[in-house]
C-alpha positions as CSV (number, residue, x, y, z in Angstrom):
1,M,112.7,201.0,259.5
2,K,113.2,195.9,254.8
3,S,113.5,192.7,251.3
4,Q,112.9,194.0,248.2
5,V,114.6,193.4,244.7
6,I,114.0,193.6,241.5
7,T,113.6,192.6,237.8
8,A,110.9,192.5,235.2
9,R,110.9,189.9,232.4
10,F,109.0,190.3,229.2
11,A,108.3,186.8,227.9
12,T,105.4,187.6,225.7
13,T,105.1,189.7,222.6
14,A,102.7,192.1,224.3
15,A,105.1,192.6,227.2
16,A,108.0,193.2,224.9
17,T,105.9,195.8,223.1
18,L,105.2,197.5,226.4
19,L,108.9,197.7,227.2
20,L,109.7,199.2,223.8
21,T,107.0,201.8,224.3
22,A,108.3,202.6,227.8
23,V,111.8,202.9,226.5
24,S,110.9,205.4,223.9
25,V,108.8,207.4,226.4
26,A,111.5,207.4,229.0
27,Q,114.1,208.4,226.6
28,A,112.0,211.3,225.4
29,S,111.0,212.9,228.7
30,Q,112.3,210.7,231.5
31,R,109.7,211.6,234.2
32,I,109.6,208.6,236.5
33,A,107.3,207.8,239.5
34,T,108.4,204.8,241.5
35,F,106.8,202.8,244.3
36,D,109.9,200.5,244.3
37,L,112.5,201.9,246.7
38,G,115.1,199.5,245.4
39,S,114.8,200.9,241.9
40,L,114.7,204.4,243.4
41,D,118.1,203.9,245.1
42,T,119.5,202.4,241.8
43,L,118.3,205.5,239.9
44,D,119.9,207.7,242.6
45,A,123.2,205.7,242.4
46,L,123.2,206.1,238.6
47,G,122.8,209.9,238.9
48,L,119.3,210.0,237.6
49,S,117.6,211.7,240.5
50,E,116.3,214.6,238.5
51,Q,114.1,212.3,236.5
52,V,112.2,211.1,239.6
53,V,108.9,213.0,240.0
54,G,107.0,210.8,242.5
55,V,107.8,208.5,245.4
56,P,106.0,207.1,248.5
57,K,107.5,209.6,251.0
58,S,106.2,208.0,254.2
59,S,108.2,204.8,253.4
60,L,111.6,206.4,252.5
61,P,114.6,205.0,254.4
62,D,117.1,207.5,255.8
63,Y,119.5,207.2,252.9
64,L,116.8,208.3,250.4
65,E,115.3,211.0,252.5
66,Q,116.4,213.6,249.9
67,Y,113.4,212.6,247.9
68,A,111.0,214.0,250.5
69,N,111.6,217.5,249.1
70,D,108.8,219.6,247.7
71,E,109.9,219.1,244.1
72,V,109.0,215.4,244.3
73,T,105.3,214.4,244.6
74,D,104.2,212.1,247.4
75,I,102.4,209.3,245.6
76,G,101.0,207.6,248.6
77,G,101.8,204.5,250.6
78,L,103.4,201.3,249.4
79,R,100.1,199.5,249.8
80,S,97.9,202.5,249.3
81,P,98.8,204.5,246.1
82,D,97.5,208.0,245.9
83,I,96.1,207.9,242.3
84,E,95.2,211.5,242.2
85,A,98.7,212.6,243.3
86,L,100.3,210.2,241.0
87,T,98.3,211.5,238.1
88,D,99.2,215.1,239.1
89,S,102.9,214.2,239.0
90,K,102.6,213.6,235.2
91,P,104.9,210.6,235.0
92,H,105.7,209.1,231.7
93,F,106.8,205.9,233.4
94,I,105.7,204.1,236.7
95,L,107.8,201.5,238.5
96,F,105.8,199.2,240.8
97,T,106.2,195.9,242.7
98,G,103.9,193.2,244.0
99,R,102.9,195.4,246.9
100,Q,101.0,197.5,244.4
101,G,99.8,194.6,242.3
102,D,96.1,195.2,243.0
103,W,96.4,198.7,241.6
104,Q,98.1,197.8,238.4
105,R,95.2,198.6,236.1
106,E,94.7,202.0,237.7
107,L,98.4,202.7,237.3
108,E,98.4,201.7,233.6
109,V,95.7,204.3,232.9
110,I,98.2,207.0,234.0
111,A,101.3,205.9,232.3
112,P,103.3,202.8,231.0
113,T,104.2,200.6,234.0
114,L,107.0,198.3,234.8
115,N,106.9,195.6,237.5
116,T,110.4,195.7,239.0
117,S,109.8,192.9,241.5
118,L,112.6,190.3,241.8
119,Q,111.7,187.1,240.0
120,G,113.3,183.7,239.7
121,D,115.5,181.7,242.1
122,D,118.8,183.5,241.4
123,Y,118.7,186.7,243.4
124,L,121.9,188.2,242.1
125,T,121.1,187.5,238.4
126,S,117.7,189.1,238.9
127,F,119.2,192.0,240.6
128,D,121.7,192.5,237.7
129,D,119.0,192.2,235.2
130,N,116.9,194.9,236.9
131,V,119.8,197.3,237.1
132,R,120.7,196.8,233.5
133,Q,117.0,197.2,232.5
134,L,116.7,200.5,234.3
135,A,120.0,201.7,232.9
136,T,119.0,200.9,229.4
137,L,115.7,202.8,229.8
138,L,117.6,205.9,230.8
139,H,120.8,205.7,228.8
140,A,123.0,204.9,231.8
141,E,124.4,201.6,230.7
142,E,128.1,202.4,231.1
143,R,127.6,203.7,234.7
144,A,125.6,200.6,235.5
145,E,128.2,198.2,234.3
146,E,130.9,199.9,236.3
147,A,128.8,199.8,239.4
148,L,128.0,196.1,238.9
149,K,131.6,195.3,238.4
150,V,132.6,197.0,241.7
151,L,129.6,195.3,243.5
152,H,130.5,191.8,242.2
153,A,134.1,192.2,243.3
154,D,133.0,193.3,246.8
155,I,130.6,190.3,247.0
156,A,133.4,187.9,246.1
157,N,135.6,189.4,248.9
158,K,132.8,189.3,251.4
159,R,132.0,185.7,250.6
160,D,135.6,184.8,251.3
161,A,135.5,186.6,254.5
162,L,132.3,184.8,255.5
163,S,133.5,181.3,254.6
164,D,133.9,180.5,258.4
165,A,130.8,182.5,259.5
166,P,129.1,181.4,262.7
167,S,125.9,179.5,262.3
168,T,123.3,182.1,261.5
169,L,119.5,182.3,261.6
170,V,117.6,185.1,260.0
171,V,114.2,186.0,261.4
172,T,111.5,188.6,260.9
173,H,109.9,190.3,263.9
174,N,106.3,191.3,263.5
175,G,104.0,192.4,266.3
176,G,105.9,190.4,268.9
177,N,106.2,187.3,266.8
178,L,109.2,185.8,265.1
179,M,109.2,184.1,261.7
180,L,111.9,182.3,259.7
181,N,113.4,184.5,256.9
182,Q,115.6,182.6,254.4
183,H,116.9,185.9,253.1
184,S,118.5,185.7,249.7
185,V,121.2,188.4,250.5
186,V,122.4,186.4,253.5
187,H,122.2,182.9,252.1
188,D,122.5,183.2,248.3
189,V,124.5,186.3,247.7
190,L,126.9,185.9,250.6
191,G,126.8,182.1,250.9
192,V,126.1,181.9,254.6
193,A,124.6,178.4,255.2
194,A,120.9,178.2,256.0
195,L,120.2,176.1,259.0
196,E,118.0,173.0,259.0
197,M,114.7,173.3,260.9
198,P,113.8,170.7,263.5
199,D,110.7,168.6,263.2
200,S,109.1,170.8,265.9
201,V,109.0,173.8,263.4
202,I,105.9,173.7,261.3
203,S,105.2,176.1,258.4
204,E,101.8,177.6,257.8
205,T,100.2,178.5,254.5
206,R,98.0,181.6,254.3
207,G,96.6,182.2,250.8
208,T,99.5,181.8,248.4
209,R,102.2,182.6,251.0
210,T,104.0,180.3,253.5
211,F,105.2,181.4,256.9
212,T,107.3,179.6,259.4
213,P,106.7,180.8,263.0
214,L,109.6,180.4,265.4
215,S,109.1,180.3,269.2
216,A,112.0,180.9,271.6
217,D,112.0,177.2,272.3
218,A,112.3,176.4,268.6
219,I,115.2,178.8,268.2
220,A,116.9,177.3,271.3
221,E,116.5,173.9,269.6
222,I,118.0,175.2,266.4
223,D,120.8,176.7,268.5
224,P,122.3,179.3,266.2
225,E,125.3,181.3,267.2
226,V,123.8,184.4,265.7
227,V,120.2,185.6,265.1
228,L,119.9,188.4,262.6
229,V,116.5,190.2,263.1
230,I,114.7,192.1,260.4
231,D,112.1,194.2,262.3
232,R,109.0,194.7,260.2
233,S,107.2,196.3,263.0
234,A,109.9,199.0,263.4
235,A,110.0,199.5,259.6
236,I,106.3,200.3,259.4
237,G,106.1,202.5,262.5
238,D,104.8,199.9,265.0
239,E,106.3,198.8,268.3
240,P,109.9,197.7,267.6
241,A,111.6,194.7,269.1
242,E,114.4,195.2,271.5
243,A,117.7,193.3,271.2
244,D,118.1,192.9,275.0
245,A,114.6,191.6,275.4
246,L,115.0,189.1,272.6
247,T,118.3,187.9,274.0
248,Q,116.8,187.4,277.4
249,M,113.8,185.5,275.9
250,L,116.1,183.2,274.0
251,S,118.4,182.7,277.0
252,D,115.4,181.8,279.2
253,A,114.5,179.1,276.6
254,G,118.1,177.7,276.7
255,A,119.8,179.6,273.9
256,V,122.3,181.1,276.3
257,N,125.2,181.6,273.8
258,T,123.1,183.1,270.9
259,R,123.9,186.6,269.9
260,V,121.0,188.8,268.7
261,I,121.8,191.4,266.1
262,M,119.2,193.9,264.9
263,L,119.5,194.8,261.2
264,T,118.5,198.2,259.9
265,P,114.7,197.8,259.6
266,A,113.8,200.0,256.6
267,L,116.9,198.9,254.6
268,W,115.9,195.2,254.9
269,Y,112.1,195.5,254.8
270,L,111.2,198.5,252.7
271,S,114.1,199.0,250.3
272,G,116.7,196.5,249.3
273,G,117.4,195.3,245.8
274,G,119.2,198.6,244.8
275,L,122.7,199.6,243.9
276,Q,123.0,201.3,247.2
277,S,120.9,199.1,249.5
278,L,122.5,195.8,248.5
279,P,126.0,196.9,249.4
280,L,124.7,198.4,252.6
281,Q,123.0,195.0,253.4
282,I,126.2,193.1,252.6
283,E,128.2,195.4,254.9
284,E,125.8,194.9,257.8
285,V,125.9,191.1,257.5
286,T,129.7,191.0,257.2
287,S,130.1,193.4,260.1
288,A,127.8,191.2,262.2
289,L,129.3,187.8,261.3
290,V,133.0,188.4,260.8
291,A,135.1,188.4,264.0
292,Q,136.7,191.7,264.7
293,P,140.4,191.8,265.4
């Protein structure tokens, strides 16, 4: 079973015009196709499920499996949209993220689009903005504000509970390799301190993206008390990592007191950024890091 969240900002006049057009269309007919699973779970939380006409069914996490029903069109993969199926679903509004960026022009031919990728350095502000934007489009502002109020109160409580959290490293597993993941939910939303990397850890740039591979020896040198693992391989159907094997590997490298905790793969790699997924992520981290009585 993944980190994705979610806001669109319309800084130009053209973009603002697109939003106004999308608003009027959505208000009139409210048929929505979404490649963004975080936005899907927000729509679901706001009681707007009947307006969803298309989703990428092969990527749905368990808590959104109700959208695999025959009344909702399968619009392809997260990185391979089915343009014909999407057209047949007759959406009046398409939500997409950077994963579908190469397809944006094709999507725009079908219906008005909205990029709901998280933007900016403040994760929670971007999250709030995205929830409010979706709620405004579909006349659910009051429900959204109440949900955000409850969420922010929970975050405040969880941050207090995590004030003495053990030293924590977040990594992504992919094909047997581990990479540093400075996940915003863990470090920004919940305030768990990010650990400093030793000089032996060197980042790599591939295109426009930067990756930081972590060997077992490097993790032993960092010496975290807890390693939280986001398993990309498991999320996309490849060979998953095993907690016992990772624990043994780290122990052999010298990290004998490090606990390895596997996070729910699809929640952290495929969805995230929604009114349901963010509380679920918060609960997983808190359960992992707060000592049980």
